[in-house]
N, C-alpha and C positions, 0 to 999 in steps of 0.2 A: 382075420388077416387076408390080404388080397392074394389071389392065386394067378394074377396076371403074369404072363410070360415076360421075362426080362431079357432083352437082347444082350449077349455077352460082348459083342463088338458093335459100337455105334457107327452109323454110316458117316462117311466123310462129307463135310459140308462145303468143300471148295467150289463145287459146281453151283450150289445155291448162292454162294457169295458172288460168283461171276454173273449169274442170272439177275440178281438184285442190282448189281452195278449197271448192267445193260438197261434194266428197267428205269433206274434213276436217270440215266443218260437220255433215254427217250422222253421221260417226263420233262427234263430240263430244256429239251429242244422242241417241246410241244408236239411230239410224235406219238405219244402214248394214246392209244385208242381205248376209251372207257367202254367196256361192254360186259363186264363180269358182275353178276348179281348174286350175292349170298343171301339165302333165305334162312333165317335163324331166329330162335327164341331159346331162352334158358329152360323152358318147360315144354314137355311133350303134350300132345293132344290138343294143340291150338290150331291145327290146320296146315302145318308147315309142309308136309309131304303132298297133301292134296293140292295146295296152292302151287307148289313147284311143278307138279305134273300137269295141272291144268294150264298154267302159264306157258310151259314148254310146248304143249300141243297147240295152244292158241297162236303162239309165235310161229311155229312151224307151218301152220295153215296160212299164215300171212306170207309164206315163202322165205322166211328168215331161217338160215341155217343155224340151228340151235344145238348146243351141247348141254345135256342135263347130266350132271355128275352128283351122285348121292354119297356124301361123306357120313354114312350112317350104317351101323351094323344091322339095323332092322330090315333094310331093303324094301321099304314100303313103295317106292317108285315103281318097282317091278310089278307089284300087285295092282297099282293104279293104272298101269299101262298094259296089263295083261300079258306080261312076258316072264312071269316067275318060273314057268316050266319050259321055257324056250332056251335055245342056245345063246340068246342075248344075256341071260342071267349068269354071270361068271362069279357071283358072290363076293365081288371085290377084288378079283385077281388082277385086273388091269391097273387098279390103283396101287396094289402092292408092287407090281412090276415097275410102275413109274416112280413111286416114292422111294422104295427100298433098293431097287436095282438100277435106277437111273435111266430106264427105258422111256421112250416117248409115251405120253398118255394117249392110249389108243381106245376109242369107243369099241364096244362089242358089236355095234351095228346100228341100224335105224329102227326105232320102235314105231315111228310113223315117218312118212316122207319128210325130209329135212330135220327130223328130230333124232339126233345121235345120242346114245346113252352110254354112261359109265356107271354101272350099277354099284350099289353098296352091298353089304353082306357080312357074314361072320369072319371072312378072311381079313377084314379091316382091323381085327384085333391086333394083328402084327404091326400095322401102321400106328395105331394108338399107343401100343407099348413102346415103340421107337420114339414117338413124340414125348411121352412122359419121361423116358430116360434121357433124352436130349435136354429137356428142360431141367431135369435134376442135375445133370452134368454141367449145364451152363451156369449154374449158381456159383461155381468155383472159378469162373472166368472174370477177369478184371475189366477187360475192354468191353464197354457197353454194346458196341456194334457186333462183336463176336458173341456176346452173351445172348443177344436176341436173334441170332442168325437162324436158329432152329425153327422159328416161326415163319421163315420164308420157304420152307420145304415144299409146300403146295404151290406157292407162287411160282417157283421155278418150273414145276410141272405144267401149270396152267399157261404160263407165258410161252412155253414151247409150242403150244397149239393155238394160241390166241388168234392168230391171223387166219385160221381155218374156218372161223365161225363169225356170224353176225352178233350172236348173243350167247353167253355162257352162264348157266344157272348152277349154283352150288347149293345143294340141299343138305344142311349140316345137322348132325345129331344134337339133341338138346342137352344130353348129359355129359358131354365131353368138352371140357374147357380148352384142352389142347387142340382138338380138332377145330373148334370155333375160332380160336386165335389164329391158327394156320390158314383157315378159310378167309378170315377177315383181312389178313395181310395179302392174300391173293386177289381179293375182290376190289371192285371200283365203287359198288353201290351195296347198301344194306337194306333189305326188305324184311320187315318184322311183322309176322302174323301174331295177333294176340286176341285173347278173349278178355272179358271185363272183370273176371274174378281176381281176387287178391293174389292167388298163386301164379296166374299168368302174368300179372303185372310185376310180380317179383322176378319172374324169369326175364321179363323185358328189361328191368333195371340191371340185371346181371349182364345182359348183352351190352347195355350202355357202357358199363365199366370195361368190358373186353374191347369194345369199340375204341375207347380212349387209349387202351394199351396198344392196340394194333396201329392206331394213327401215329404212334411214335416211330414206326417203321414205314408205314404206308400212308403218306400224307395226302394222297389223292382220294382216299376212302371217304365216301359221303353217305349219310343216312338218307336213303331215298324216301322212306316213309313207313308208316304202320298201317297194316290192314286189319280191320276189326272183324273178327269172326263170331259166329253163333249169336247173331242179333235178330231181334224181331224188326223186320224192315219198316214196320209202321210206328215203332216206338221212338219217335223223333226226339222227344224230351229226354228220354233215357239215354239215347245215343249221344246227345250233346253233353250230358253229364259225364259219360264215359270218356268222351274226347277230352274233356277238361282234366280228368284224372291222368290220362295217358300223356297229355302234353306236359303236365306237372312232373310225371315220372322221368321224362326225357329233357326237362328244363327247356321245353320249346324247341329242342334241337332238330326234331324230325316232323315233317308234316304228316297229318293223318289223311289217308286217302278218303275221298268223298264216298267212293263205292265200298260198301261193306259186303260181307258174305253171310247170307242169311242161314239160320239154323233150320235145316230140313234133313233130319237124320236119315229118314227112310231113303231119300234120293241119294244121299252121300254113300250110304252103305250099299245100295243097289249098284251104283256106279263102280265101286271098288270090287264088288263080287263079279261084275261083268268084265273087269279089266279095261274099262273105258272111263274117260273123264266126262263130266256132265254135258259138255258141249257136243259130244259125239252121240249122246242119247236123247237129245232134245226132240228128235222126230221119230223116235223108235215106236214101232207099232206093237212091240212086245210088252210094253208097259201098260198098266191099268190107267184109266183116265186120271184119277187123282195123283198117282205117282208121276205120270207124264207131265202134269201141270207143275208139280214141284220141281221136276227135273228141268223143265224149261226155265223156271224162275232162277234156279241155281246156275244154270248155264249162262243166263243173261248176266248174272252177277260177275262171273269169271270173265266173260267177254268184255264187259264194261271196264272191269278192273285192268285188263290187259291194255286197253286203249289208254287208260289213265297212266299206267306205268310207263308206256312208251312216250306219252306226252311229257311226263316228268323227266325222263331221261333226256329227251330232246331239249327241253328247257335248260337242263343242267349243262349240256354240251354247248348250247348257244351262249350261256352265261360265261363259261370257261373261254370260249373263243373270243367273246367281246372283251374279256379281261386281258387276253394276250394281245389283242389289236389296239388296246387303249395305250 
């Protein structure tokens, strides 16, 4: 039997309704600025947090004001960025204040210049409990718009600070379907890291189903692409076969990024232990020559992927603009 805390009084969703109405009005008038990326998979251990942190650092180094919010009780972003034992790690308190108390979503600070963070942590249990109870209560509601309103809780918080950043990254827990649905409704783009094993692909298919559910409320949501992790960079034929499987899993709905992230466990573990992403260690004199070589290669993968992600986002925005002008 679950021991999850159950809120006795559910939060009022009138503010969420008003926020979604404002969002729909901006979309209808072509004023909605697509900039929110949700990084998600239905399975853990596929590189989700490492990707989110590395992408956030890479974007910040390009001078883009980036917000990295971790919707996960694990708090892995803090480890990746070396802020676990700093004042920046509030264990999810800022999210609790924004979601449950209606306060502005306020970053705890900058983990790097231009990289603003809203950490996850164990305090998110309160948010997850609220979302589960909201979903359960919604089943008794006849009006479909009101029944799905709970899924817009994070969208309301994110839209309140959307104009403050160039890019917003939501790193979402793999095991919480309610958090994933709420994040997908808040987002503009979905970025899915995946390995090639059957379990990872099953998690990817679970996200595809939640994507379809979120699109009922958030029709600007787009599948940006799938990032293939833990590959042998030289195994081209194997990678091509994996791509075929993943495209089939998504019915061709999402592109697979050309850049993959290679499997170099020693470099990935060393980066997390040092609280830095691979790009920040590519010139480190403290690493042994073999480890430095692996770190440079891994850093190159993430850097190349960042460029490809930005190119894809730009292409999507241009397509949308062309559609409006037609």
